[in-house]
Steps between C-alpha positions, in 0.01 A plus 500: 500500500326165505580433134866581562507273804339222296768542230755410765281214625542638851277508804417834656750439780783407265424794270487736797840383622642532148378861475594583858148583612250339736243240398232749603644750252471245219143429605393866493674551167324198353154606620558857379477667841844653449738540208863386497770763527667624183807287566289188563307563177827543311635174642179319403533646149843338479356169622232511228762573231724204599295263717727199439804691624322618814345159564855361505618780732208428731586129509864584576400729785275232653774236482747733675260571788 
C-alpha cells in the first residue's frame, strides 16, 4: 500500500480520499494490521501498472475539489 501511495506521490490523507477510505484505514493497511479489500487491491494493481495516468487523475481530482 505504501509503495503504491508513494508512486502517486500522495500523502496518506490524499490517498485515502482518492480510494474512498479513511486515513486510519490507510494507516492500518500500511502497518500490516489489516489487508485491503479485494477491490482496493485491484485498484492499487491498476495504479502500479499505469502510475503516470493515475497520478494525473489524482491531480485532476484535487484541482476540482
